[in-house]
Backbone as CSV, one residue per row, in Angstrom:
resi,resn,N_x,N_y,N_z,CA_x,CA_y,CA_z,C_x,C_y,C_z
1,MET,95.885,141.753,78.418,96.479,140.575,79.009,97.158,139.746,77.915
2,LYS,98.365,139.322,78.192,99.164,138.571,77.226,98.625,137.144,77.092
3,LYS,98.480,136.704,75.864,98.027,135.344,75.588,99.189,134.376,75.825
4,GLN,98.894,133.258,76.516,99.935,132.266,76.798,100.304,131.495,75.535
5,THR,101.574,131.257,75.401,102.034,130.442,74.287,101.786,128.980,74.596
6,ARG,101.848,128.173,73.560,101.672,126.732,73.749,102.730,126.180,74.696
7,LEU,103.950,126.677,74.596,105.044,126.239,75.462,104.779,126.617,76.922
8,GLU,104.248,127.796,77.156,103.920,128.234,78.525,102.789,127.393,79.112
9,ARG,101.776,127.099,78.289,100.664,126.251,78.760,101.159,124.859,79.105
10,ARG,102.064,124.347,78.280,102.635,123.024,78.544,103.436,123.026,79.834
11,ALA,104.227,124.057,80.060,105.025,124.168,81.292,104.118,124.229,82.515
12,LEU,103.023,124.978,82.426,102.072,125.062,83.548,101.413,123.714,83.811
13,ARG,101.041,123.013,82.728,100.422,121.696,82.866,101.386,120.708,83.513
14,LEU,102.647,120.730,83.095,103.658,119.837,83.676,103.890,120.144,85.153
15,GLU,103.909,121.416,85.512,104.083,121.797,86.917,102.903,121.317,87.761
16,LYS,101.687,121.454,87.220,100.494,120.985,87.931,100.548,119.470,88.130
17,GLU,100.936,118.743,87.077,101.055,117.282,87.179,102.099,116.886,88.215
18,LYS,103.192,117.618,88.276,104.256,117.346,89.254,103.729,117.550,90.672
19,GLN,103.000,118.636,90.887,102.421,118.901,92.211,101.416,117.828,92.602
20,GLU,100.600,117.379,91.647,99.626,116.318,91.920,100.335,115.015,92.277
21,ALA,101.439,114.723,91.602,102.203,113.498,91.887,102.792,113.548,93.289
22,VAL,103.298,114.710,93.699,103.855,114.859,95.048,102.753,114.676,96.081
23,THR,101.596,115.261,95.827,100.454,115.117,96.739,100.038,113.652,96.837
24,GLN,99.964,112.959,95.696,99.580,111.542,95.699,100.604,110.711,96.450
25,GLU,101.874,111.007,96.274,102.927,110.276,96.982,102.788,110.451,98.497
26,LYS,102.466,111.639,98.943,102.267,111.887,100.382,101.060,111.113,100.899
27,LEU,99.971,111.103,100.127,98.785,110.332,100.527,99.097,108.846,100.563
28,ASP,99.838,108.360,99.569,100.198,106.945,99.542,100.998,106.562,100.786
29,CYS,101.930,107.405,101.192,102.714,107.120,102.406,101.832,107.149,103.647
30,LYS,100.934,108.107,103.713,100.017,108.219,104.862,99.185,106.943,105.027
31,TYR,98.589,106.480,103.926,97.722,105.308,104.033,98.513,104.007,104.163
32,MET,99.728,103.981,103.609,100.566,102.791,103.807,100.959,102.681,105.283
33,ARG,101.177,103.808,105.941,101.471,103.768,107.392,100.289,103.171,108.159
34,ALA,99.077,103.461,107.716,97.889,102.861,108.343,97.885,101.347,108.103
35,ALA,98.285,100.911,106.919,98.373,99.474,106.631,99.455,98.824,107.495
36,ILE,100.543,99.544,107.717,101.619,99.034,108.585,101.111,98.865,110.014
37,ARG,100.290,99.785,110.473,99.701,99.637,111.817,98.853,98.374,111.900
38,GLU,98.145,98.059,110.829,97.373,96.811,110.785,98.312,95.603,110.811
39,ALA,99.410,95.676,110.066,100.385,94.578,110.045,100.951,94.321,111.431
40,ARG,101.145,95.373,112.192,101.669,95.214,113.558,100.670,94.479,114.460
41,LYS,99.388,94.603,114.172,98.377,93.843,114.920,98.558,92.351,114.661
42,ALA,98.843,92.002,113.412,99.105,90.593,113.081,100.358,90.123,113.801
43,LEU,101.380,90.947,113.808,102.642,90.619,114.472,102.425,90.333,115.962
44,GLU,101.582,91.129,116.610,101.277,90.921,118.028,100.626,89.572,118.288
45,LEU,99.933,89.041,117.276,99.295,87.719,117.400,100.237,86.586,117.008
46,GLY,101.446,86.932,116.574,102.377,85.916,116.096,102.120,85.514,114.659
47,GLU,101.335,86.308,113.945,101.003,86.060,112.546,102.022,86.760,111.641
48,VAL,102.106,86.313,110.401,102.930,87.017,109.417,102.394,88.451,109.328
49,PRO,103.258,89.448,109.512,102.788,90.837,109.592,102.417,91.444,108.240
50,ILE,101.169,91.234,107.871,100.628,91.808,106.645,99.389,92.606,107.034
51,GLY,99.333,93.843,106.555,98.204,94.713,106.855,97.674,95.371,105.596
52,CYS,96.415,95.802,105.673,95.747,96.373,104.513,94.713,97.403,104.955
53,VAL,94.598,98.476,104.192,93.486,99.417,104.358,92.929,99.741,102.978
54,ILE,91.642,100.067,102.939,90.988,100.485,101.705,90.466,101.895,101.914
55,VAL,90.757,102.751,100.937,90.441,104.175,101.039,89.450,104.570,99.946
56,TYR,88.452,105.338,100.364,87.472,105.911,99.440,87.248,107.357,99.844
57,ASP,87.360,108.270,98.913,87.194,109.706,99.204,88.065,110.156,100.379
58,ASN,89.314,109.719,100.379,90.287,110.085,101.433,89.850,109.674,102.832
59,ARG,89.069,108.593,102.919,88.685,108.017,104.211,88.932,106.522,104.166
60,ILE,89.437,105.978,105.259,89.618,104.531,105.345,88.261,103.900,105.614
61,ILE,87.852,103.005,104.710,86.542,102.357,104.863,86.663,100.865,105.159
62,GLY,87.879,100.336,105.110,88.092,98.930,105.425,89.504,98.700,105.908
63,ARG,89.649,97.854,106.917,90.955,97.513,107.473,91.031,96.005,107.643
64,GLY,92.237,95.489,107.545,92.420,94.070,107.796,93.870,93.740,108.051
65,TYR,94.078,92.627,108.719,95.436,92.127,108.943,95.379,90.604,108.938
66,ASN,96.520,90.017,108.665,96.624,88.564,108.554,96.219,87.880,109.859
67,ARG,95.323,86.891,109.759,94.850,86.130,110.921,94.666,84.650,110.575
68,ARG,95.428,84.153,109.608,95.218,82.766,109.151,95.366,81.750,110.272
69,ASN,96.429,81.834,111.058,96.642,80.870,112.146,95.647,81.095,113.277
70,THR,95.396,82.348,113.607,94.469,82.672,114.691,93.068,82.161,114.390
71,ASP,92.597,82.398,113.170,91.245,81.989,112.778,91.181,80.559,112.238
72,LYS,92.367,79.950,112.019,92.436,78.619,111.400,91.681,78.628,110.069
73,SER,91.949,79.669,109.256,91.244,79.827,107.988,92.180,80.344,106.903
74,THR,92.182,79.656,105.796,92.932,80.083,104.620,92.461,81.446,104.131
75,LEU,91.224,81.794,104.398,90.628,83.026,103.895,90.955,84.261,104.727
76,SER,91.582,84.104,105.846,91.819,85.230,106.761,93.048,86.047,106.393
77,HIS,93.098,86.476,105.134,94.158,87.363,104.669,93.730,88.806,104.914
78,ALA,94.703,89.677,105.044,94.449,91.094,105.304,93.522,91.707,104.248
79,GLU,93.800,91.418,102.968,93.025,92.017,101.887,91.575,91.554,101.900
80,ILE,91.359,90.266,102.139,89.998,89.718,102.141,89.185,90.356,103.266
81,THR,89.782,90.464,104.445,89.100,91.091,105.578,88.765,92.547,105.276
82,ALA,89.727,93.279,104.712,89.506,94.694,104.383,88.421,94.850,103.317
83,ILE,88.425,93.964,102.315,87.396,94.023,101.268,86.014,93.787,101.864
84,LYS,85.892,92.805,102.740,84.596,92.533,103.390,84.107,93.751,104.165
85,LYS,85.006,94.350,104.940,84.621,95.515,105.760,84.266,96.720,104.894
86,ALA,85.038,96.956,103.836,84.765,98.092,102.947,83.426,97.909,102.224
87,SER,83.169,96.695,101.762,81.903,96.412,101.070,80.717,96.627,101.994
88,LYS,80.877,96.200,103.226,79.805,96.400,104.212,79.601,97.894,104.483
89,LYS,80.697,98.622,104.579,80.635,100.056,104.884,79.898,100.833,103.794
90,ILE,80.190,100.524,102.524,79.534,101.265,101.447,78.303,100.542,100.900
91,ASN,78.004,99.380,101.471,76.818,98.603,101.112,76.809,98.217,99.623
92,ASP,77.969,97.767,99.146,78.081,97.326,97.763,79.308,96.433,97.635
93,TRP,79.228,95.419,96.789,80.387,94.551,96.570,81.388,95.208,95.632
94,ARG,80.918,96.185,94.866,81.814,96.904,93.958,82.543,97.998,94.735
95,LEU,83.849,97.963,94.674,84.651,98.970,95.370,85.274,99.938,94.362
96,GLU,84.456,100.354,93.395,84.911,101.313,92.397,85.228,102.637,93.085
97,GLY,86.304,103.266,92.644,86.718,104.521,93.259,87.584,104.325,94.486
98,CYS,87.891,103.070,94.821,88.675,102.768,96.018,90.131,102.454,95.672
99,THR,90.993,102.735,96.636,92.399,102.349,96.555,92.693,101.431,97.730
100,LEU,93.334,100.305,97.447,93.710,99.327,98.462,95.209,99.458,98.703
101,TYR,95.588,99.623,99.966,96.989,99.713,100.385,97.335,98.438,101.140
102,VAL,98.421,97.778,100.743,98.791,96.520,101.388,100.310,96.450,101.548
103,THR,100.739,95.885,102.665,102.170,95.865,102.993,102.949,94.802,102.236
104,LEU,102.263,93.803,101.666,102.920,92.753,100.887,102.088,92.477,99.643
105,GLU,102.753,92.261,98.547,102.097,91.964,97.273,101.042,90.875,97.457
106,PRO,99.838,91.085,96.941,98.762,90.106,97.104,99.059,88.751,96.463
107,CYS,98.527,87.699,97.098,98.598,86.339,96.553,97.532,86.195,95.462
108,GLN,97.428,85.011,94.870,96.469,84.787,93.802,95.023,84.939,94.278
109,MET,94.722,84.479,95.476,93.362,84.592,95.996,92.990,86.057,96.201
110,CYS,93.879,86.805,96.822,93.595,88.210,97.115,93.579,89.047,95.847
111,ALA,94.503,88.776,94.928,94.516,89.508,93.659,93.207,89.275,92.905
112,GLY,92.736,88.034,92.906,91.461,87.731,92.264,90.301,88.460,92.922
113,ALA,90.296,88.500,94.240,89.230,89.203,94.966,89.271,90.707,94.677
114,ILE,90.467,91.252,94.557,90.624,92.682,94.260,90.044,92.993,92.879
115,VAL,90.345,92.151,91.897,89.804,92.335,90.547,88.283,92.186,90.589
116,GLN,87.789,91.143,91.260,86.347,90.912,91.338,85.615,92.062,92.024
117,ALA,86.261,92.693,93.009,85.644,93.801,93.744,85.704,95.117,92.961
118,ARG,86.399,95.106,91.830,86.520,96.290,90.975,87.272,97.442,91.651
119,VAL,88.238,97.104,92.499,89.083,98.122,93.119,89.821,98.853,91.996
120,ASP,89.896,100.179,92.076,90.540,100.959,91.015,92.060,100.874,91.055
121,ARG,92.608,100.877,92.263,94.067,101.010,92.384,94.558,100.233,93.588
122,VAL,95.745,99.618,93.452,96.414,98.946,94.558,97.779,99.585,94.739
123,VAL,98.089,99.912,95.989,99.407,100.429,96.357,100.010,99.404,97.298
124,MET,101.190,98.907,96.948,101.811,97.887,97.797,103.233,98.278,98.141
125,ALA,103.697,97.689,99.213,105.046,97.968,99.704,106.006,96.912,99.177
126,ALA,106.094,95.797,99.860,107.066,94.743,99.525,106.515,93.796,98.466
127,MET,107.391,93.316,97.623,107.032,92.306,96.630,107.179,90.928,97.271
128,ASN,106.510,89.930,96.679,106.521,88.580,97.208,106.948,87.620,96.097
129,ALA,108.248,87.348,96.044,108.817,86.535,94.959,108.274,85.109,94.922
130,LYS,107.750,84.611,96.040,107.277,83.224,96.101,105.792,83.060,95.771
131,ALA,104.989,84.093,96.033,103.544,83.923,95.842,102.842,85.184,95.347
132,GLY,103.577,86.189,94.952,102.976,87.453,94.554,102.300,87.401,93.199
133,CYS,101.084,87.930,93.151,100.322,87.905,91.900,99.938,89.308,91.440
134,ALA,100.881,90.237,91.677,100.736,91.606,91.179,102.045,92.018,90.523
135,GLY,102.718,91.025,89.917,103.942,91.318,89.196,105.100,90.374,89.446
136,SER,105.124,89.663,90.578,106.259,88.784,90.872,106.141,87.430,90.171
137,VAL,105.175,86.619,90.575,104.968,85.307,89.965,104.010,85.441,88.775
138,LEU,102.910,86.100,89.016,101.900,86.437,88.007,101.534,87.903,88.188
139,ASN,100.728,88.415,87.260,100.197,89.769,87.447,98.710,89.761,87.131
140,ILE,97.950,89.200,88.044,96.503,89.083,87.893,95.842,90.457,87.847
141,LEU,96.385,91.423,88.579,95.743,92.738,88.679,95.707,93.505,87.360
142,GLU,96.692,93.286,86.511,96.781,94.084,85.286,96.590,93.264,84.013
143,MET,95.986,92.081,84.127,95.794,91.217,82.956,94.705,91.785,82.045
144,PRO,95.050,92.068,80.803,94.049,92.628,79.881,92.948,91.632,79.517
145,GLU,93.180,90.343,79.779,92.170,89.328,79.470,90.956,89.405,80.407
146,PHE,91.113,90.020,81.573,89.987,90.150,82.503,89.159,91.381,82.161
147,ASN,87.928,91.388,82.675,87.026,92.508,82.407,87.363,93.756,83.233
148,HIS,88.299,93.645,84.158,88.707,94.792,84.978,90.206,94.699,85.233
149,GLN,90.887,95.808,85.063,92.305,95.890,85.407,92.459,96.925,86.510
150,VAL,93.469,96.698,87.328,93.729,97.546,88.486,95.029,98.304,88.242
151,ALA,95.005,99.598,88.503,96.247,100.382,88.439,97.085,99.994,89.650
152,VAL,98.384,99.813,89.466,99.250,99.329,90.545,100.412,100.292,90.769
153,THR,100.659,100.590,92.037,101.838,101.349,92.448,102.625,100.454,93.392
154,ARG,103.892,100.268,93.090,104.733,99.363,93.876,105.802,100.132,94.640
155,GLY,106.236,99.556,95.766,107.411,100.053,96.468,107.192,101.178,97.457
156,VAL,105.949,101.481,97.828,105.689,102.547,98.800,106.042,102.042,100.199
157,LEU,106.991,102.686,100.839,107.519,102.295,102.162,107.994,100.836,102.150
158,GLU,108.575,100.446,101.050,109.010,99.063,100.843,110.016,98.598,101.889
159,ALA,111.021,99.410,102.177,112.075,98.990,103.109,111.499,98.698,104.490
160,GLU,110.625,99.564,104.967,110.026,99.370,106.292,109.225,98.075,106.368
161,CYS,108.437,97.811,105.336,107.616,96.601,105.328,108.466,95.352,105.120
162,SER,109.436,95.430,104.234,110.337,94.285,104.008,111.098,93.941,105.274
163,ASP,111.590,94.965,105.975,112.327,94.731,107.221,111.450,94.061,108.272
164,MET,110.187,94.502,108.376,109.274,93.898,109.348,109.079,92.415,109.034
165,LEU,108.898,92.092,107.756,108.721,90.694,107.353,109.990,89.876,107.582
166,LYS,111.138,90.421,107.210,112.413,89.713,107.416,112.660,89.454,108.891
167,ASP,112.411,90.463,109.731,112.598,90.295,111.178,111.667,89.224,111.734
168,PHE,110.424,89.201,111.250,109.466,88.190,111.701,109.961,86.789,111.371
169,PHE,110.357,86.576,110.121,110.783,85.229,109.716,112.112,84.840,110.361
170,LYS,112.980,85.801,110.605,114.235,85.519,111.303,113.947,85.060,112.735
171,SER,113.064,85.755,113.431,112.731,85.369,114.806,112.019,84.024,114.835
172,LEU,111.226,83.740,113.817,110.544,82.451,113.728,111.550,81.309,113.551
173,ARG,112.555,81.540,112.695,113.592,80.512,112.500,114.378,80.281,113.785
174,ILE,114.703,81.351,114.492,115.440,81.229,115.757,114.597,80.461,116.775
175,LYS,113.310,80.793,116.842,112.398,80.122,117.771,112.300,78.629,117.440
176,ASN,112.128,78.321,116.170,111.999,76.921,115.748,113.301,76.153,115.995
177,LYS,114.422,76.800,115.764,115.714,76.149,115.996,115.929,75.836,117.482
178,SER,115.532,76.768,118.339,115.714,76.524,119.769,114.768,75.426,120.267
179,GLN,113.568,75.311,119.647,112.641,74.235,120.028,113.184,72.879,119.594
180,ILE,113.832,72.847,118.456,114.426,71.582,117.979,115.575,71.159,118.885
181,ASN,116.365,72.124,119.323,117.539,71.830,120.146,117.161,71.467,121.599
182,ASN,115.953,71.761,122.013,115.535,71.454,123.400,114.912,70.125,123.531
């Protein structure tokens, strides 16, 4: 049997890494679609359409969607709800080994909760230039000053999530304008 050269071993390793990246990209899209389904639940309530799922061992262990107006609570963000449900499911506050998928970049409260929960990875769709704390305004998730940093993947199904948010705010402006004119 012919011994592989260093160049051949490197080529095989690169091909394996490429295949793993394609597989991860497919999984990221699959779970982001689940987060989008959660966002649509918020939309049905007239809430800003933000959804979140948390995955452990290729299973969704926590789901959440924005309910701030419905619950009359600042804490009713999609990520906070999903973190609570995931922690209850695995019976631990530490969500090590978990990936959180969210349709909009987390705010400062949610980013802090994600770091505190020790989530390994966050995958997000749309960025939030006004309040995002995973790279837009601040980057709490990847700050080396904290005892835990989160790996971040941005832009998964971004157009779909951005369009849903833009459509929501456009319809809200139209609704508010017609109420003012009446």
